[in-house]
C-alpha positions as CSV (number, residue, x, y, z in Angstrom):
1,M,49.1,-0.3,18.9
2,Y,49.8,-4.0,18.7
3,L,52.9,-5.3,17.2
4,S,54.8,-8.4,16.1
5,R,57.1,-10.0,18.6
6,S,59.9,-9.4,16.1
7,H,59.5,-5.7,16.8
8,A,60.5,-3.7,19.8
9,A,57.8,-4.0,22.5
10,T,56.6,-0.4,22.6
11,P,53.0,0.8,22.0
12,D,54.1,3.1,19.2
13,S,55.9,0.5,17.2
14,D,54.2,-0.2,13.9
15,P,54.6,-3.5,12.0
16,H,52.6,-2.3,9.0
17,G,54.8,0.6,7.8
18,R,52.5,3.4,8.9
19,R,55.1,4.9,11.3
20,G,56.4,8.3,10.2
21,S,53.5,9.4,8.1
22,A,50.9,11.8,9.6
23,R,48.3,9.1,9.3
24,G,50.6,6.6,11.1
25,C,51.4,9.1,13.8
26,L,47.7,9.8,14.3
27,L,46.8,6.1,14.5
28,D,49.6,5.5,17.0
29,A,48.5,8.4,19.1
30,A,44.9,7.3,19.0
31,A,46.0,3.8,20.1
32,R,47.8,5.2,23.1
33,R,45.1,7.6,24.2
34,F,42.1,5.3,23.5
35,S,43.9,2.5,25.5
36,A,44.8,4.8,28.4
37,D,41.8,7.1,28.6
38,G,39.0,5.6,26.5
39,I,37.5,6.7,23.3
40,A,34.8,9.0,24.6
41,A,37.2,10.8,26.9
42,T,39.8,11.4,24.2
43,G,39.3,14.5,22.1
44,I,40.7,15.4,18.7
45,D,43.0,18.0,20.2
46,T,44.5,15.4,22.6
47,I,45.2,13.1,19.7
48,T,46.8,15.7,17.5
49,V,49.0,17.0,20.3
50,D,50.1,13.5,21.2
51,A,50.8,12.7,17.5
52,G,52.7,16.0,17.1
53,V,50.8,17.0,14.0
54,A,48.6,19.9,13.1
55,K,44.8,19.5,13.6
56,M,44.3,19.9,9.9
57,S,46.4,16.7,9.3
58,L,43.7,14.7,11.1
59,Y,41.0,15.9,8.8
60,N,43.2,15.4,5.8
61,N,43.4,11.7,6.7
62,F,40.1,11.0,8.4
63,D,36.7,12.4,7.8
64,S,35.8,12.5,11.5
65,K,36.7,11.1,14.9
66,A,34.4,8.2,14.1
67,D,36.4,7.5,11.0
68,L,39.6,7.5,13.1
69,V,38.0,5.1,15.5
70,E,37.1,2.7,12.7
71,A,40.7,2.9,11.3
72,Y,42.1,2.3,14.8
73,L,39.9,-0.8,15.2
74,Q,40.8,-2.1,11.7
75,A,44.5,-1.6,12.5
76,R,44.2,-3.6,15.8
77,Q,42.8,-6.5,13.8
78,E,45.6,-6.3,11.3
79,D,48.1,-6.2,14.1
80,W,46.6,-9.2,15.8
81,L,46.7,-11.2,12.6
82,G,50.4,-10.3,12.4
83,L,51.0,-11.5,15.9
84,Y,49.2,-14.7,15.3
85,A,51.0,-15.3,12.0
86,D,54.3,-15.0,13.9
87,R,53.2,-17.4,16.6
88,A,51.8,-19.9,14.1
89,K,55.0,-20.0,12.2
90,A,56.9,-21.1,15.3
91,V,54.8,-24.2,16.0
92,S,53.3,-27.2,14.2
93,G,50.2,-29.2,14.8
94,S,46.6,-28.1,15.4
95,R,46.9,-28.4,19.2
96,A,49.9,-26.0,19.2
97,L,48.1,-23.6,16.9
98,I,45.3,-23.3,19.4
99,G,47.9,-22.3,21.9
100,A,49.3,-19.8,19.3
101,V,45.9,-18.0,19.2
102,V,46.1,-17.5,23.0
103,D,49.8,-16.5,22.8
104,A,48.9,-13.8,20.2
105,H,46.6,-12.3,22.8
106,L,49.2,-12.7,25.5
107,D,51.7,-10.7,23.4
108,H,49.3,-7.7,23.6
109,T,49.4,-7.7,27.4
110,E,53.2,-7.5,27.4
111,L,53.1,-4.0,25.8
112,A,54.0,-1.1,28.1
113,Y,50.6,0.5,28.2
114,E,50.6,3.8,29.9
115,N,48.0,2.8,32.6
116,G,48.7,-0.9,32.5
117,F,46.8,-3.7,30.7
118,R,43.1,-2.9,30.8
119,G,41.6,-5.8,28.9
120,C,40.6,-6.4,25.3
121,G,40.9,-3.1,23.4
122,Q,38.3,-4.2,20.9
123,L,35.7,-5.0,23.6
124,N,36.6,-1.9,25.5
125,A,35.9,0.2,22.4
126,A,32.7,-1.6,21.6
127,A,31.4,-0.9,25.1
128,E,31.8,2.9,24.4
129,L,30.2,2.9,20.9
130,P,26.5,3.3,20.3
131,A,24.4,0.5,18.7
132,G,24.7,0.7,15.0
133,H,28.2,2.3,15.0
134,A,30.4,0.9,12.2
135,G,33.1,0.3,14.8
136,R,31.0,-2.3,16.5
137,A,30.7,-4.3,13.3
138,L,34.5,-4.2,13.0
139,V,34.8,-5.6,16.6
140,R,32.3,-8.4,15.7
141,C,34.3,-9.1,12.6
142,H,37.5,-9.5,14.6
143,K,35.9,-11.8,17.1
144,D,34.6,-13.9,14.3
145,V,38.1,-14.1,12.8
146,V,39.4,-15.4,16.1
147,E,36.6,-17.8,16.6
148,N,36.8,-19.2,13.1
149,T,40.6,-19.7,13.6
150,L,39.9,-21.7,16.7
151,R,37.2,-23.7,14.8
152,S,39.6,-24.6,12.0
153,H,42.2,-26.0,14.4
154,L,39.5,-28.0,16.3
155,A,38.3,-29.4,13.0
156,A,41.8,-30.6,12.2
157,L,41.8,-32.3,15.6
158,D,38.6,-34.2,14.5
159,A,36.3,-32.5,17.1
160,G,33.4,-34.0,15.2
161,D,29.9,-32.9,16.2
162,R,31.3,-31.2,19.3
163,I,33.1,-28.6,17.3
164,N,30.5,-25.8,17.8
165,K,30.4,-26.4,21.5
166,L,34.2,-26.6,21.9
167,T,34.7,-23.5,19.7
168,R,32.4,-21.5,21.9
169,H,34.0,-22.9,25.0
170,L,37.5,-21.8,23.9
171,S,36.1,-18.4,22.8
172,F,34.5,-17.8,26.2
173,L,37.7,-18.9,27.9
174,L,39.8,-16.5,25.9
175,E,37.4,-13.6,26.4
176,G,37.2,-14.2,30.1
177,S,40.9,-14.3,30.5
178,M,41.2,-11.0,28.6
179,A,39.0,-9.1,31.0
180,G,42.1,-7.2,32.2
181,L,41.2,-7.2,35.9
182,A,44.5,-8.7,36.9
183,G,46.4,-5.9,35.0
184,D,48.6,-8.4,33.2
185,G,48.6,-11.6,31.2
186,R,48.5,-14.2,34.1
187,K,45.0,-15.3,33.3
188,L,45.9,-15.8,29.7
189,K,48.7,-18.2,30.6
190,V,46.2,-20.2,32.6
191,A,43.7,-20.0,29.7
192,K,46.4,-21.4,27.3
193,Q,47.0,-24.4,29.6
194,L,43.3,-25.1,29.8
195,A,42.9,-24.8,26.0
196,L,45.8,-27.2,25.4
197,E,44.3,-29.7,27.9
198,L,41.0,-29.5,26.0
199,G,42.9,-30.3,22.8
200,D,44.5,-33.3,24.5
201,G,41.1,-34.7,25.0
202,L,40.3,-34.9,21.3
């Protein structure tokens, strides 16, 4: 699960106070297993064993695996917002805040994932979920949050009538750099530099 830079960089750290509860342990385990093995390949038994809780604990906290997946995706968004907030506090100016959006994504890649960085967890999840699944709506919501954050910073830079084009440009740049094919955050560092150069042109 994602975490604030002020917390220890381990996948089972929890910036939202869930750690220690059965629900928190299950969400942490789901994050580890979904990231390493994928959603479809991860069964309920695997999650409960990894979490160290009884199977009944899962159903006491979640109606189904689908409900757990939705909670996992919601937690990822909350964690990203925390990472971005930390980054945003450390900088000033709209150009630097665009860089903070990229840095918040870069922070994710620095976690010690079991099988290495495998790209955007939200998009990886969406690719496994059927059309109409509530989890896909959560992924779209998260992407909208990121895009609207970029748009607000571009607006502050007086992007004018180019704002829609530039917002989409930055969104595509960010998504492409998160593909995960390199296994680390090198492409995100390049993406940040390109994004800052774009901001310099406004």
